[in-house]
Steps between C-alpha positions, in 0.01 A plus 500: 500500500832329570351162400370649174841647414671169577258313279551752218879468534486120486272514196739732313795280600323189372416671168860614457636157594267312266570730207873449543461123445500556126869588527594165655674286241401139428484245649351675806119476531262716698499346843199367682395572856769405747772466233825691507715614206779257409336201665633172361329181615186447704656398831429130465767235538474423128518869398674692783544877525832649396684745726343817357153352534562399860630848585186663362244241610534578873141423597551237770405215270666157510696438181794323342800707388804389301848652487870433545653511847753785486568600862352578842410795721771499765410775751152575636452799726236723668139419578388548139705207381691705246832363382822670410702228327428263215791261455571330167828326582599222742547455786141559610410534868124464513262205458155668509477644149627496144483746213370382163520671161430445130870451425741277695760781475278784626659738756256793471308494827191665349460210257502240778216357706569421868363158600455426870562142611435407862809389693490129576244423230558253217527798264769673707694178550505434125528849351701731726829626358692491825498120504460453126696768311485281188126572485586842361409509133245218532147539365243511783123451472340601833151558648417767753308821580552806276541763773758747620804381687818687592311821414439416134326259264578144605380140526431403862346206689652257256413133546587308181759506224661302220880519473733276297186313390431405863175607677546657845238572766120489472292693250227736617149473364377159613610144460687382195269339243533130439758435229348411164499138385825415328697766682823298540774621267725208407715697256524860377728681256436859383819537293561828681874512424598188302381155396506386862555126544368415154732350238498543122539219250523583129394203291535685168643851478569688175869585454421872483310499829725524808230408751129425480389524864640799690407723792378847408353813657293774340412852616251698289652807333227715651594371845327251723563168664788289373399151394740204527454161335661213310479551126527240222563600139696358206451811287772568241335734250165550328621306198713236673314249714627169637356218705602488865412327826603612848388396849488708820506232771406541865692350791345197669195609702394310812135388484554195723266637770256678269138387470426720197711726281480724196743705293431861398704768330459826309603519137491718190577401143500636146581397140432127556338287230311278744582581866338177622760301306802731525467606867431202727550372854626153593522312832679190628604331820844635588664157458318410177636556150175547306314832505118519475330803347233679703244746367538875549138619554553861390720661236530868409374665181833442319475860380611701805734481801231488766574239768214262574462227760550149369215371714539200730692204357393198704790303652288265714644192329842599635416550870714289727797534264791727416439660161650727237318711244630677191404774257566374148550761226501416129535701180457387140630607160177696453428638850741625765309616805606660829386370841534684832437318831493626861348440845513122492327323791414150612228520766249266658412323822716296734841560651860548400613644171825654386760365266673166532873452467591243234640172628881493486656297221599151625876470545693214343820450693654362817387663824815578700329645808191664646532753784186608690683602820340218701145621428359153435529427874253708703727503807771676297290808418663801661332714763746788465752642256818293493846573362611266221804396706273391788244305297521121537208355304653488151378225267853431365853470633640798310663818625262796538592865546349843455565873502215714640242228424349291781241223532148533635149348464198629307176355360557320169263710287493440124299653213271196520448535876555846647332401828735212593591508870756218525844651552828413333858608572645738242807711436422872548689772310410831673380790286748763381800288602744291301488135603636156411413140581745222403481121489849348460664155473244380243623201301407589139801343331451355153231747389510817289139617495262552793151627580435672833136501614392703803209686656532873555275764657520878499365689799279727284169581668330811362324477164734775380815302586670311216814286522693278261600158634813501283657740751627186676801390292649148484865404478622142459878448508563868411253491208241772581156485340213752515164317492235599248287795601192422707311797646274463804251755636370537854137402559436722803421196716813294565869516415752225433327292231739233369551446125704222340794595277734295279846605387732314262876526553777363277815453707742221588395328822757393761500290816503827699251713310338811651152637433447864598186715513564874526333839471614859523348767720378711207288236326378334819245766591248287694686199639530151346427149632657177365372142545503148355826504299556212257807437284473279191788383278383479138815441293813293570855600413602385153145406413384618160169679527198321364329663200220626717754661732616752238505844659582729209864539602781468250591163653140375503312684222131467432382291205242620247245282676586672830441844344160391367406353839608812690281703261671833574446472877872573545682777320873476550718522303551121508705256292311278253645219286349389170535445125443773242233356269328785315348848466155644587380710210262797542553494877266205535530149645216359292602193302475670160753768608768262632795465260750214521677588172517792255493740792339841439670701775763539772282647779444183704587133546298193585651282773418134577631210709550293183678617179217354286204636701224681302192475728397859595414401858858377555673813370585833660578824312822687581526874440803630303504874578565761234783649704779413505480376141729203576209311659341465157810493279654222714196289587218589258406205277440701184862618512637184663284201394774261617419597861200270477560187708761659726478431874523833682496639854299824522480736795180707475178599675216247514214705356200461273608556137251478215240421773675177610780421750827614351833678553549878476787739567785254440823559690713227340463229235773237496535191284557187706 
């Protein structure tokens, strides 16, 4: 009788439960056998369970779970393994577990999943918060058994994980399958937060379009996953369409050890006239000047924003070389399309990969000295840290001194060879401390311009660690210079990878010159290494600079030819010298719109290196802003036609104007 009543009760409960499903709002579906409400994922590595799913799916199965590390269970007591303290703030005192949650800021214990990690295992050594408090907030993908631990739903018997993009431990469920053919990734860029290491080159850009290629993200209004991509568009309005051309260019990619390679990406496009002509991909050897078009196998429908795979673009003819590829966007006066690109990959077979640093520009000048701290002689390589004052293997007979910094040996790893084992002596600036290294008594008399070349390494290691190599400042004879920004990121394998830097300094040299390298404790977060210092003298005292040595200063202004050559790669403002020769009518630099007499307006000037120049390719347009009005009333050719032929010095920004190199935002215009 008791069994009959129990069966009747369960039947009524099932009927009631099933009938209540009609009240569950979308998108929940009626669950199948073994499913639990709120389950997200299927427990595979590719589609792991979320926290709620793992809490409900406590059936002893082996599964992958993903969540953010938010804390640890600090105190375990009694024979049931129940706990009485979940800690969410450092310091942490335990190494055998972590808590994970859906949000990196979660502090509600009921929304956390305890994850047991065996002390002494690879997982514990890599993940525990006692030794690695910085792991808190990191996204963890981990495999284990969905069973109770600490008296509640948990993940136990864990053996494998992925953290900071690094696999840890061994997966359960048999041996790893053989990797598919072509599984080496030589280059990858998802455009998750910006354009990455790509560069943009506008060949022709309409005046009313500020930028053609730009990074963008999109989240559907109804909610869902945010998509990020690079977007190209020269759209002005439905009735105003202009021709344009813009290139999104990759960094140099190393295929020197590849045996096969192909390029793939995802893209979406709309409003194009002929996508196969307006949206194209080009490839070249990194040192070559000519680009070669390659075929994109698959385009979208051109009528929706659905991303499609490009298909494999064969790069086999480029294996054994360093290459670059580019996405070329074009619009016409009849069709202005939009192109979105993401998830760019170069994959194949072989070894190596990654980007290649461009070769430094050859230096023309007199080499005053090279200082490698005796590293060219193997017997001089240090076996222990040495104070600067006690070091005796200098390459030059100068005076050397330091504050905080010392000298020590490390493997000379470079971006081209991160596995180099040969050691070199280097100056070490400890992390979080101000430090200086000085070389004095340098005879640099008779020179006023110098270039300092040196190798520098940051001690970044983790893939989440980023440093800027310009944190090491240079001072030559009291003239301090901050190098251009160069960010480096840890690779999770080795630290101390040396990069070459060049810095130009204009200062009067003496027979007792001093070169100083320095950093402060705030910027120097990881530690800095210095090696292979070279000092070049590039300009003598009293020597007039050569035309090609113009630097855009008031003393050495750029010519019109310089501005055209620079092609808006520098902004400024810089000084430019030239002759006023005409006016560009209708905001166009086409030959029919160039006026050299009977000027129709005061809104711009045409500048040339010769007062009689009329060839469009040897002219640059100069903006005369509307405000203040004196720009136009003083310099405009319609109001002041006698200004034609005047030699002027203009300080302005080097920017595209009327789709060609020009000058915008003038600061001063002075007749010479």
